C-alpha positions in Angstrom: -0.1 183.6 14.8 -1.7 181.7 17.5 -3.6 184.8 17.9 -5.6 184.5 14.9 -7.6 181.2 15.7 -11.3 181.4 16.3 -12.3 179.7 19.7 -14.8 177.6 17.3 -12.2 176.2 14.8 -11.8 172.7 15.7 -8.4 170.8 14.4 -8.5 167.1 13.6 -6.4 164.8 12.1 -7.2 164.1 8.4 -7.5 159.9 9.4 -9.6 160.8 12.1 -12.0 162.7 9.3 -12.0 160.0 7.3 -13.1 157.8 9.7 -15.9 159.8 10.9 -17.4 160.4 7.2 -16.7 156.5 6.7 -18.8 156.3 9.7 -21.5 158.7 8.8 -21.6 156.6 5.5 -22.2 153.6 7.1 -24.7 154.9 9.5 -27.2 157.3 6.3 -27.0 153.2 4.8 -28.2 151.4 8.1 -30.8 154.5 8.6 -31.9 153.8 4.9 -32.4 149.9 5.9 -34.6 150.9 8.9 -36.4 153.4 6.8 -37.4 150.9 4.4 -38.1 148.1 6.8 -40.4 150.2 8.5 -42.2 150.5 5.6 -42.8 147.0 5.1 -44.2 146.7 8.0 -46.0 149.7 7.6 -47.9 147.9 4.9 -47.8 144.5 6.2 -49.9 146.1 9.0 -52.2 147.8 6.8 -52.8 144.1 4.8 -53.2 142.5 8.5 -55.8 145.2 9.1 -57.3 144.3 5.8 -58.1 140.8 6.5 -59.1 141.6 10.0 -61.7 143.8 8.6 -62.9 140.9 6.3 -62.9 138.1 8.9 -64.5 140.8 11.4 -67.5 141.0 8.4 -67.7 137.2 7.6 -68.2 136.5 11.2 -70.6 139.6 11.4 -72.1 137.8 8.4 -72.6 134.4 10.2 -74.0 136.1 13.1 -76.6 137.4 10.8 -77.4 134.2 9.2 -77.4 132.3 12.7 -79.4 134.7 14.4 -81.8 134.5 11.4 -82.0 130.6 11.3 -82.4 130.4 15.4 -85.7 133.3 14.8 -86.9 130.7 12.5 -86.7 128.0 14.7 -88.5 129.3 17.6 -90.9 131.1 15.3 -91.7 127.4 14.2 -91.5 125.8 17.3 -94.5 128.7 18.8 -96.7 127.3 16.1 -96.3 124.3 16.6 
């Protein structure tokens, strides 16, 4: 009777199978939570990049205004 058993056949206890199945379900849930967390982090990063770009533009605008004022003062000093 054992001669008919395929070498690839694996036998496990039903209790072990249930335990493995339950562990797989827990792992699947944890993977879903990890994916959700990564998605949230990605959204936050995108929001952060947008905010940083706004700040960068504001600083650039201030620099331009400062340079304009500096040039205006320098020109006034040259004329005096």
